[in-house]
C-alpha positions as CSV (number, residue, x, y, z in Angstrom):
1,M,0.0,0.0,0.0
2,R,1.5,3.4,-1.0
3,H,0.6,6.7,0.7
4,P,1.5,10.3,0.0
5,P,3.8,12.0,2.4
6,A,2.3,11.6,5.8
7,T,3.3,14.6,7.9
8,G,5.5,16.9,5.8
9,N,2.9,19.7,5.3
10,L,0.5,19.0,8.1
11,D,0.0,21.0,11.3
12,S,1.5,19.4,14.4
13,K,-1.9,18.2,15.7
14,T,-2.7,16.4,12.5
15,G,0.8,15.0,12.3
16,I,0.4,13.5,15.8
17,E,-3.0,12.0,14.8
18,I,-1.4,10.4,11.7
19,M,1.4,8.9,13.8
20,A,-1.1,7.5,16.3
21,L,-3.0,5.9,13.3
22,F,0.3,4.3,12.1
23,D,0.9,3.0,15.7
24,R,-2.6,1.4,15.7
25,L,-2.0,-0.2,12.3
26,H,1.3,-1.6,13.4
27,Q,-0.2,-3.0,16.6
28,G,-2.7,-4.7,14.4
29,G,0.1,-6.6,12.6
30,N,0.8,-4.3,9.7
31,T,4.2,-3.2,8.6
32,I,4.6,0.5,8.1
33,V,7.4,1.9,6.0
34,L,7.8,5.6,6.5
35,V,10.4,7.8,4.8
36,T,11.2,11.1,6.6
37,H,13.8,13.7,7.3
38,E,12.1,14.6,10.6
39,S,13.8,13.1,13.7
40,E,10.6,13.6,15.7
41,V,8.7,11.4,13.2
42,A,11.5,8.8,13.1
43,A,11.4,8.6,16.9
44,H,8.1,6.7,16.6
45,A,9.7,3.9,14.7
46,H,10.9,0.5,16.1
47,R,13.6,0.5,13.4
48,V,15.4,3.4,11.8
49,I,17.6,3.0,8.8
50,H,19.8,6.0,7.9
51,I,20.8,6.2,4.2
52,R,23.5,8.5,2.9
53,D,24.7,8.7,-0.7
54,G,22.6,5.6,-1.6
55,Q,24.3,3.4,1.1
56,V,23.0,2.2,4.5
57,E,24.9,4.3,7.0
58,D,23.2,3.1,10.2
59,D,20.4,0.5,11.1
60,V,19.0,1.0,14.6
61,R,16.4,-1.3,16.1
62,R,14.6,-0.1,19.2
63,A,12.7,-2.2,21.8
64,A,9.0,-2.6,20.9
């Protein structure tokens, strides 16, 4: 399933609501792939992959 950018041009309240929706979907067993430049958005993820110049620079898994 593809979606347009989730939070880039949204007000902060709507961005928080979208992230809560993604959390509920993930808890329901869905995999969410989100591409962002915002560290606040990435902080919601259980895994963050940093890519620089087309190469994986860092791959961090967080406790669920």
